[in-house]
N, C-alpha and C positions, 0 to 999 in steps of 0.2 A: 579469150583470144588464142590460147594455146590450143584448144579443141579446134578452132578453125584452121590454125597452122597446121596441126595433125591431119585435118581432113585433106588438105591440099597436097601435103606431103605424102599421104597414103595414095592418093590418085596417081602421083608421079610414080611412086614405087610399083603399084600394080601394073601400070602401063609398061613400065620397064621390064619387070619380072615375068608378065603374063601367066600368073597362076590359073589353074583350072577352078580352084576353090580356096576359100580362106577359112582356117580352122582357128578357134580361139576357146581357151578355158577361162576367160572372164576378166581380165584386168581392165581398168577404165579406158585404156588407150584402144581398146577393142571397138568402142562406139563409132569414132570417126571413120576407123578402117572398114567396119562392115557397111556403113552408109555410102562410102566411096566405093566399095566393091559391088554393092547393088546397083549404083548409078552406071557402073561399067560392065554390068550383065554377069558378074562372077557369082558363083554358088557361096553361100556362107553356112558354116557349121559351128554351133555354139555348144559348149559343155559347160553346164552351170557348175560352180565349184562344189566339191564334196563337203565343204564346211557350212554350205547353205542347206541346212535340213528342214528349216520352218519357215524361212522368209526369202523373198526374191532378192538378188543383188541388183544394184543400180545398172550394171551392165547388162544384165539378164532382162530387166524391164525395157530398155531401149532395143536390144538386139532380138528379143523373142519375136516381135511383129514381122521381122524382115529376114529371119533365119530359114534356110531351106531345111535344115535339120538342127532340132534343138534336143539336146540330151539333159536329163536329170539323174542324179545318182542316189535320190531317196524317193520312195514311192508316194509319200505324202505331198510331194511337190507337184505331182500330176494334177492336184487340185488347183494350185496356182497358175499352172501352165498345161492347160488341157491337151493342147496339140503336142506336148513334149513326148519324147521317147524315154521311158524309164529304162536305163541301161544297167542299173546297180553300180556298185562301186568300181570306178575306173582308174584308181590311183596306182 
């Protein structure tokens, strides 16, 4: 229920603020925000957390297919996210 509330709240915020893109470093609240942004035609940029060296995050799993840019900070994550951009440590 909270996810649906977050989704509709995100739509309202995006319409009011008119951003060019949405950038996130991966907390769970990113998921409804990214889907709302894509529905409204906004660009999305996701940065997988540096602590994710060997596995995908839940947010990464949901946001990877819809992200315009998807960055990883560990080279071995390119195997899990083939279209990702390895950017090295960005902390």
